[in-house]
KETORDO-842408 format. One record per residue (C-alpha): x, y, z; residue number from 1. Coordinates in nm, 4 decimals, always signed. Each point is the difference from the previous one (the first is absolute). Example, Ala and Ser with C-alpha at 12.3 -4.5 7.8 and 13.67 -1.06 7.14 Angstrom:
BEGIN
<site u="+1.2300" v="-0.4500" w="+0.7800" num="1"/>
<site u="+0.1370" v="+0.3440" w="-0.0660" num="2"/>
REM end
This chain:
BEGIN
<site u="+1.6769" v="-2.5932" w="+1.3579" num="1"/>
<site u="-0.3823" v="+0.0934" w="+0.1332" num="2"/>
<site u="-0.1884" v="+0.2927" w="-0.1153" num="3"/>
<site u="+0.0296" v="+0.1891" w="+0.3496" num="4"/>
<site u="+0.3875" v="+0.0066" w="-0.0400" num="5"/>
<site u="-0.0193" v="+0.2064" w="-0.2999" num="6"/>
<site u="-0.2405" v="+0.2135" w="+0.1343" num="7"/>
<site u="+0.2531" v="+0.0552" w="+0.3253" num="8"/>
<site u="+0.2745" v="+0.0822" w="-0.2468" num="9"/>
<site u="-0.2265" v="+0.2929" w="-0.1707" num="10"/>
<site u="-0.0865" v="+0.1162" w="+0.3380" num="11"/>
<site u="+0.3235" v="+0.0255" w="+0.1167" num="12"/>
<site u="+0.0821" v="+0.2529" w="-0.2977" num="13"/>
<site u="-0.3303" v="+0.1541" w="+0.0570" num="14"/>
<site u="-0.1968" v="-0.0515" w="+0.3181" num="15"/>
<site u="-0.3724" v="+0.0263" w="-0.0305" num="16"/>
<site u="+0.0260" v="+0.2878" w="+0.2905" num="17"/>
<site u="+0.1255" v="+0.2367" w="-0.2517" num="18"/>
<site u="-0.3208" v="+0.0146" w="-0.2240" num="19"/>
<site u="-0.2408" v="+0.2611" w="-0.0023" num="20"/>
<site u="-0.3023" v="+0.0266" w="+0.2084" num="21"/>
<site u="-0.2139" v="-0.1054" w="-0.2915" num="22"/>
<site u="+0.1560" v="-0.2224" w="-0.1505" num="23"/>
<site u="-0.0348" v="-0.3950" w="+0.0222" num="24"/>
<site u="+0.3790" v="-0.1389" w="-0.0755" num="25"/>
<site u="+0.0431" v="-0.3575" w="+0.1225" num="26"/>
<site u="-0.1265" v="-0.3263" w="-0.0467" num="27"/>
<site u="-0.3204" v="+0.0150" w="-0.2008" num="28"/>
<site u="-0.1052" v="-0.3991" w="-0.0261" num="29"/>
<site u="+0.1453" v="-0.3049" w="-0.0125" num="30"/>
<site u="+0.1747" v="-0.2439" w="+0.2601" num="31"/>
<site u="+0.3552" v="+0.0892" w="+0.1139" num="32"/>
<site u="+0.1139" v="-0.3460" w="+0.0993" num="33"/>
<site u="-0.0226" v="-0.1332" w="-0.3586" num="34"/>
<site u="+0.3320" v="-0.0709" w="-0.1692" num="35"/>
<site u="+0.0367" v="+0.2550" w="-0.2548" num="36"/>
<site u="+0.0213" v="-0.1731" w="-0.3956" num="37"/>
<site u="+0.0623" v="+0.3618" w="-0.1274" num="38"/>
<site u="-0.0644" v="+0.3428" w="+0.0093" num="39"/>
<site u="-0.1379" v="+0.2713" w="-0.2286" num="40"/>
<site u="+0.0819" v="+0.3226" w="+0.0032" num="41"/>
<site u="-0.2413" v="+0.3046" w="-0.1041" num="42"/>
<site u="-0.1335" v="+0.3209" w="+0.0811" num="43"/>
<site u="-0.3671" v="-0.0254" w="-0.0337" num="44"/>
<site u="-0.1748" v="-0.3465" w="+0.0748" num="45"/>
<site u="-0.2589" v="-0.0755" w="-0.3099" num="46"/>
<site u="-0.1799" v="-0.3188" w="-0.1042" num="47"/>
<site u="+0.2543" v="-0.0379" w="-0.2553" num="48"/>
<site u="+0.2729" v="+0.0243" w="+0.2448" num="49"/>
<site u="-0.1538" v="-0.2928" w="+0.1853" num="50"/>
<site u="-0.0314" v="-0.1620" w="-0.2738" num="51"/>
<site u="+0.3743" v="+0.0352" w="-0.0936" num="52"/>
<site u="+0.1294" v="-0.1258" w="+0.3415" num="53"/>
<site u="-0.2022" v="-0.2896" w="-0.0540" num="54"/>
<site u="+0.1209" v="-0.0987" w="-0.3353" num="55"/>
<site u="+0.3563" v="+0.0773" w="+0.1677" num="56"/>
<site u="-0.0730" v="-0.2403" w="+0.3033" num="57"/>
<site u="+0.0396" v="+0.3204" w="+0.2276" num="58"/>
<site u="-0.1533" v="-0.0329" w="+0.3188" num="59"/>
<site u="+0.1236" v="+0.3371" w="+0.1249" num="60"/>
<site u="-0.1073" v="+0.3358" w="-0.1558" num="61"/>
<site u="+0.2164" v="+0.2859" w="+0.1271" num="62"/>
<site u="-0.1621" v="+0.3746" w="-0.1069" num="63"/>
<site u="+0.0569" v="+0.3337" w="+0.0651" num="64"/>
<site u="-0.3794" v="+0.1008" w="-0.0012" num="65"/>
<site u="-0.2235" v="-0.1854" w="+0.2643" num="66"/>
<site u="-0.2839" v="-0.1865" w="-0.1577" num="67"/>
<site u="-0.2005" v="+0.0371" w="+0.3301" num="68"/>
<site u="-0.0177" v="+0.3718" w="+0.0998" num="69"/>
<site u="-0.3311" v="-0.0124" w="+0.1504" num="70"/>
<site u="-0.1810" v="-0.2691" w="+0.1638" num="71"/>
<site u="-0.2308" v="-0.2496" w="-0.2389" num="72"/>
<site u="-0.3641" v="-0.0695" w="+0.1414" num="73"/>
<site u="+0.0103" v="-0.2931" w="-0.2776" num="74"/>
<site u="+0.1706" v="-0.1686" w="-0.2386" num="75"/>
<site u="-0.1315" v="-0.0590" w="-0.3585" num="76"/>
<site u="+0.0328" v="+0.1503" w="-0.3410" num="77"/>
<site u="-0.1178" v="+0.3666" w="+0.0389" num="78"/>
<site u="+0.3149" v="+0.1731" w="+0.0437" num="79"/>
<site u="+0.3657" v="-0.0808" w="-0.1202" num="80"/>
<site u="+0.0966" v="-0.0408" w="+0.3248" num="81"/>
<site u="-0.2794" v="-0.2554" w="+0.1067" num="82"/>
<site u="+0.1080" v="-0.2167" w="-0.3226" num="83"/>
<site u="+0.3691" v="+0.0335" w="+0.0909" num="84"/>
<site u="-0.0691" v="-0.0998" w="+0.3411" num="85"/>
<site u="-0.2112" v="-0.2878" w="-0.1092" num="86"/>
<site u="+0.2387" v="-0.1276" w="-0.2963" num="87"/>
<site u="+0.3133" v="-0.0009" w="+0.2876" num="88"/>
<site u="-0.1998" v="-0.1567" w="+0.2875" num="89"/>
<site u="-0.1332" v="-0.2896" w="-0.2703" num="90"/>
<site u="+0.3596" v="-0.0291" w="-0.1484" num="91"/>
<site u="+0.1936" v="+0.0194" w="+0.3542" num="92"/>
<site u="+0.2274" v="+0.2697" w="-0.0922" num="93"/>
<site u="+0.1180" v="+0.2588" w="+0.2827" num="94"/>
<site u="+0.0167" v="+0.3707" w="-0.0640" num="95"/>
<site u="+0.2478" v="+0.2374" w="+0.1863" num="96"/>
<site u="+0.0322" v="+0.3472" w="-0.0715" num="97"/>
<site u="+0.2472" v="+0.2881" w="+0.0709" num="98"/>
<site u="-0.1072" v="+0.3142" w="-0.0544" num="99"/>
<site u="+0.0302" v="+0.3469" w="+0.2132" num="100"/>
<site u="+0.2331" v="-0.2067" w="+0.2153" num="101"/>
<site u="+0.2320" v="-0.0738" w="-0.2944" num="102"/>
<site u="-0.0766" v="+0.3562" w="-0.1206" num="103"/>
<site u="+0.1437" v="+0.1712" w="+0.3369" num="104"/>
<site u="+0.2880" v="-0.2293" w="+0.0647" num="105"/>
<site u="+0.3253" v="+0.0834" w="-0.0422" num="106"/>
<site u="+0.1523" v="-0.1427" w="-0.3202" num="107"/>
<site u="-0.3682" v="-0.0804" w="-0.0786" num="108"/>
<site u="-0.2203" v="+0.1296" w="-0.3407" num="109"/>
<site u="+0.1237" v="+0.3777" w="+0.0166" num="110"/>
<site u="+0.3502" v="-0.0839" w="+0.0349" num="111"/>
<site u="-0.0298" v="-0.2490" w="-0.2863" num="112"/>
<site u="-0.1600" v="+0.2747" w="-0.2215" num="113"/>
<site u="+0.3012" v="+0.2594" w="+0.0708" num="114"/>
<site u="+0.2695" v="-0.3021" w="-0.0869" num="115"/>
<site u="-0.1859" v="-0.0344" w="-0.3573" num="116"/>
<site u="+0.0533" v="+0.3819" w="-0.0105" num="117"/>
<site u="+0.3750" v="-0.0404" w="+0.0744" num="118"/>
<site u="-0.0500" v="+0.2117" w="+0.2984" num="119"/>
<site u="+0.2796" v="-0.0027" w="+0.2704" num="120"/>
<site u="+0.0039" v="+0.0706" w="+0.3983" num="121"/>
<site u="-0.3319" v="-0.1415" w="-0.0108" num="122"/>
<site u="-0.1880" v="+0.0469" w="+0.3376" num="123"/>
<site u="-0.3326" v="+0.0204" w="+0.2048" num="124"/>
<site u="-0.1581" v="+0.3229" w="-0.0188" num="125"/>
<site u="-0.1335" v="+0.1378" w="+0.3380" num="126"/>
<site u="+0.0916" v="-0.3738" w="+0.1280" num="127"/>
<site u="-0.1618" v="-0.1461" w="+0.3072" num="128"/>
<site u="+0.0727" v="-0.2950" w="+0.2267" num="129"/>
<site u="-0.1613" v="-0.2909" w="+0.1345" num="130"/>
<site u="+0.1136" v="-0.1716" w="+0.3390" num="131"/>
<site u="-0.0638" v="-0.4100" w="-0.0590" num="132"/>
<site u="+0.1444" v="-0.1165" w="+0.2672" num="133"/>
<site u="+0.3552" v="-0.0347" w="-0.0084" num="134"/>
<site u="+0.0045" v="+0.1780" w="-0.3675" num="135"/>
<site u="-0.0571" v="+0.3235" w="-0.0856" num="136"/>
<site u="-0.0957" v="+0.0637" w="-0.3443" num="137"/>
<site u="-0.0427" v="+0.2982" w="-0.2399" num="138"/>
<site u="-0.2650" v="+0.0827" w="-0.2482" num="139"/>
<site u="-0.1809" v="+0.2844" w="-0.1888" num="140"/>
<site u="-0.2060" v="+0.0707" w="-0.2605" num="141"/>
<site u="+0.2411" v="+0.1173" w="-0.2498" num="142"/>
<site u="+0.3532" v="+0.0522" w="-0.0436" num="143"/>
<site u="+0.2542" v="+0.2486" w="-0.1931" num="144"/>
<site u="+0.2867" v="-0.0638" w="-0.1894" num="145"/>
<site u="+0.2260" v="+0.1777" w="-0.2490" num="146"/>
<site u="+0.1053" v="-0.0026" w="-0.3355" num="147"/>
<site u="+0.3893" v="+0.0029" w="-0.0901" num="148"/>
<site u="-0.0200" v="+0.2945" w="-0.1713" num="149"/>
<site u="-0.2730" v="+0.2658" w="-0.0151" num="150"/>
<site u="-0.1719" v="-0.0348" w="-0.3449" num="151"/>
<site u="-0.2762" v="+0.2481" w="-0.1565" num="152"/>
<site u="-0.3766" v="-0.1210" w="+0.0516" num="153"/>
<site u="-0.0600" v="-0.1312" w="-0.3389" num="154"/>
<site u="+0.2852" v="-0.2312" w="-0.0032" num="155"/>
<site u="-0.0994" v="-0.0768" w="+0.3610" num="156"/>
<site u="-0.3571" v="-0.0869" w="-0.1133" num="157"/>
<site u="+0.1044" v="-0.1997" w="-0.2942" num="158"/>
<site u="+0.2173" v="-0.2105" w="+0.2606" num="159"/>
<site u="-0.3111" v="-0.0834" w="+0.1794" num="160"/>
<site u="-0.1883" v="-0.0697" w="-0.2965" num="161"/>
<site u="+0.2284" v="-0.2580" w="-0.1232" num="162"/>
<site u="+0.0915" v="-0.1814" w="+0.3687" num="163"/>
<site u="-0.3573" v="-0.0545" w="+0.0344" num="164"/>
<site u="-0.0922" v="-0.0688" w="-0.3713" num="165"/>
<site u="-0.2888" v="+0.2590" w="+0.0485" num="166"/>
<site u="-0.1892" v="+0.0543" w="-0.2963" num="167"/>
<site u="-0.1443" v="+0.3818" w="+0.1089" num="168"/>
<site u="+0.1505" v="+0.1715" w="+0.3119" num="169"/>
<site u="-0.1741" v="+0.2773" w="+0.1500" num="170"/>
<site u="+0.2081" v="+0.2828" w="+0.1057" num="171"/>
<site u="-0.0222" v="+0.3653" w="+0.0949" num="172"/>
<site u="+0.1722" v="+0.3078" w="-0.1614" num="173"/>
<site u="+0.3601" v="-0.1117" w="-0.0763" num="174"/>
<site u="+0.1833" v="+0.1679" w="+0.3117" num="175"/>
<site u="+0.2669" v="+0.2276" w="-0.1550" num="176"/>
<site u="+0.2941" v="-0.0951" w="+0.2704" num="177"/>
<site u="+0.2200" v="-0.3351" w="-0.0017" num="178"/>
<site u="-0.1568" v="-0.2892" w="+0.1343" num="179"/>
<site u="+0.1962" v="-0.2128" w="+0.2593" num="180"/>
<site u="-0.1963" v="-0.0926" w="+0.3318" num="181"/>
<site u="-0.3298" v="-0.2111" w="-0.0308" num="182"/>
<site u="-0.2221" v="-0.1152" w="+0.2041" num="183"/>
<site u="-0.1775" v="-0.3245" w="-0.0484" num="184"/>
<site u="-0.3534" v="-0.1596" w="+0.1061" num="185"/>
<site u="-0.1506" v="-0.2640" w="-0.1957" num="186"/>
<site u="-0.3721" v="-0.0673" w="-0.0710" num="187"/>
<site u="-0.2427" v="+0.2184" w="+0.1151" num="188"/>
<site u="+0.2723" v="+0.2388" w="+0.1350" num="189"/>
<site u="-0.1111" v="+0.3607" w="-0.0310" num="190"/>
<site u="-0.0544" v="+0.0317" w="+0.3755" num="191"/>
<site u="+0.3877" v="+0.0601" w="+0.0393" num="192"/>
<site u="+0.0142" v="+0.2757" w="-0.2445" num="193"/>
<site u="+0.0263" v="+0.2473" w="+0.2670" num="194"/>
<site u="+0.2786" v="-0.1989" w="+0.1728" num="195"/>
<site u="+0.1826" v="-0.0022" w="-0.3047" num="196"/>
<site u="-0.0452" v="+0.3911" w="-0.0684" num="197"/>
<site u="+0.1335" v="+0.0343" w="+0.4111" num="198"/>
<site u="+0.3078" v="-0.1922" w="-0.0913" num="199"/>
<site u="+0.0947" v="+0.2482" w="-0.2959" num="200"/>
<site u="-0.0140" v="-0.2902" w="-0.2359" num="201"/>
<site u="+0.0374" v="+0.0847" w="-0.3764" num="202"/>
<site u="-0.2297" v="-0.2722" w="-0.1018" num="203"/>
<site u="-0.3152" v="-0.2083" w="+0.1126" num="204"/>
<site u="-0.0854" v="-0.3200" w="-0.1032" num="205"/>
<site u="-0.3270" v="-0.2097" w="+0.0738" num="206"/>
<site u="-0.2327" v="-0.2386" w="-0.1797" num="207"/>
<site u="-0.3692" v="+0.1971" w="+0.0513" num="208"/>
<site u="-0.0561" v="+0.3777" w="+0.0788" num="209"/>
<site u="-0.3255" v="+0.1557" w="+0.0403" num="210"/>
<site u="-0.0804" v="+0.2839" w="-0.2441" num="211"/>
<site u="-0.0222" v="+0.3308" w="+0.2324" num="212"/>
<site u="+0.3244" v="-0.1357" w="+0.1515" num="213"/>
<site u="+0.1768" v="+0.1226" w="-0.2780" num="214"/>
<site u="-0.0339" v="+0.3835" w="+0.0238" num="215"/>
<site u="+0.2262" v="+0.2311" w="+0.1602" num="216"/>
<site u="+0.3663" v="-0.1418" w="-0.0802" num="217"/>
<site u="+0.1443" v="+0.1316" w="-0.3071" num="218"/>
<site u="+0.3394" v="+0.0037" w="+0.0255" num="219"/>
<site u="-0.0329" v="-0.1032" w="+0.3821" num="220"/>
<site u="+0.0546" v="-0.3930" w="-0.1046" num="221"/>
<site u="-0.0126" v="-0.2431" w="-0.2936" num="222"/>
<site u="-0.3197" v="-0.2113" w="+0.0633" num="223"/>
<site u="-0.0001" v="-0.3341" w="-0.2214" num="224"/>
<site u="-0.2251" v="-0.2391" w="-0.0026" num="225"/>
<site u="+0.0407" v="-0.3404" w="-0.1599" num="226"/>
<site u="-0.3287" v="-0.1823" w="+0.1002" num="227"/>
<site u="-0.0536" v="-0.2479" w="+0.2908" num="228"/>
<site u="+0.0902" v="-0.3373" w="-0.1493" num="229"/>
<site u="+0.2798" v="+0.1509" w="-0.1860" num="230"/>
<site u="+0.1463" v="+0.1186" w="+0.3269" num="231"/>
<site u="-0.0134" v="-0.3276" w="+0.1762" num="232"/>
<site u="+0.1076" v="-0.1981" w="-0.2907" num="233"/>
<site u="+0.3130" v="-0.1187" w="+0.1504" num="234"/>
<site u="-0.1369" v="-0.0935" w="+0.3136" num="235"/>
<site u="-0.0041" v="-0.3816" w="-0.1024" num="236"/>
<site u="+0.4072" v="+0.0473" w="-0.0138" num="237"/>
<site u="+0.0259" v="+0.0558" w="+0.3611" num="238"/>
<site u="-0.2690" v="-0.3219" w="+0.0633" num="239"/>
<site u="+0.2447" v="-0.2373" w="-0.1719" num="240"/>
<site u="+0.3127" v="+0.1490" w="+0.1579" num="241"/>
<site u="-0.1601" v="-0.0439" w="+0.3316" num="242"/>
<site u="-0.1415" v="-0.3628" w="-0.0736" num="243"/>
<site u="+0.3111" v="-0.1367" w="-0.1777" num="244"/>
<site u="+0.2185" v="+0.0859" w="+0.2680" num="245"/>
<site u="-0.1839" v="-0.2303" w="+0.2312" num="246"/>
<site u="-0.0825" v="-0.2711" w="-0.2403" num="247"/>
<site u="+0.2265" v="+0.0304" w="-0.3258" num="248"/>
<site u="-0.1269" v="-0.3492" w="-0.1365" num="249"/>
<site u="-0.3577" v="+0.1055" w="+0.0130" num="250"/>
<site u="-0.1781" v="+0.0582" w="-0.3565" num="251"/>
<site u="-0.1329" v="+0.4023" w="+0.0331" num="252"/>
<site u="-0.1770" v="+0.1349" w="-0.3242" num="253"/>
<site u="-0.0851" v="+0.3590" w="-0.1110" num="254"/>
<site u="-0.3264" v="+0.0009" w="-0.0797" num="255"/>
<site u="-0.0581" v="+0.0694" w="-0.3824" num="256"/>
<site u="-0.3514" v="+0.1334" w="+0.0119" num="257"/>
<site u="-0.0033" v="+0.3538" w="-0.0147" num="258"/>
<site u="-0.2225" v="+0.1184" w="+0.2501" num="259"/>
<site u="+0.0008" v="+0.4135" w="-0.0691" num="260"/>
<site u="-0.3681" v="+0.0724" w="-0.0132" num="261"/>
<site u="+0.1130" v="+0.3469" w="-0.1718" num="262"/>
<site u="+0.0559" v="+0.0114" w="-0.3985" num="263"/>
<site u="+0.1229" v="+0.2848" w="-0.1871" num="264"/>
<site u="-0.1064" v="+0.0650" w="-0.3264" num="265"/>
REM end
C-alpha cells in the first residue's frame, strides 16, 4: 500500500477543509507515492520521534500537531523544526499531520475525550455543515455530552483526573449543584467557554485557558483544565483505528517518546 492511500483514509475521516485558518494540517514533507513500510503515531514530531521511526523501519509518521506551522527560510540546525525537517528529508520519512481538522471532525478528538469520561448522547456543539460535492460533513469546535447520572463536582473532578492521568488538575470553585452536562474542547479550547455557558452546560473541560477567562463564572459552570497534551493523548487511538481499517496487516506503532514539554514538580 502506498503512503497516499493511508493519507486518503485519514482525510476521508477528517477532511482538510475542516481545519482552522491558522493551521497547517496535511502533508508536512515526504513522497506519497512510496510504499509504506510502517507507521509511527505521535502527538508531536521531535528528533527522538524521528529516530524512533527510523529504528522501527517506519517511513510514515502521523502526528496530531503539525511540524510545520510557518514557512521555513532555511533548513539547518538553528531550531527544532529545522533539525526535524532535515532528518526527515535525509531519511526519506513522510510526515502527515491531522490537527484542527481532526479536532473539528465528527467522532474526532473531542468525541474521544467524551468517551473516555463515560459520557453518553455525545454530539457536536454549535454544529456546522461543509458541503463537499455529494457529501455533507458536520463539524464543530466542541462537543456536549452527559453523564448517565448527575454527580457532585468533587467526584466529577476525580473522574476527569483518573481518566486522563492528570497529576495536577486546574479548576474553579466547586460547583454547588450536580454535574451532568459537559462541554469539551481539547487543546487550547478556552475560546469555547462562552458557547458552553450558552448551552447551559454544568461543566467545561479543555486543555488550556487564559488566566482572565477564569473570572466571573463562580457557580455558573465548573471549569476544568487538564493540560494540552493530556487532553489530546488519545488522538493516536483514532489514527490507529482509521489506518487499521484500510491496512490491517500494516505495522503500526505508538511512539514511546514522551513529547509533553511541560513537567510538574
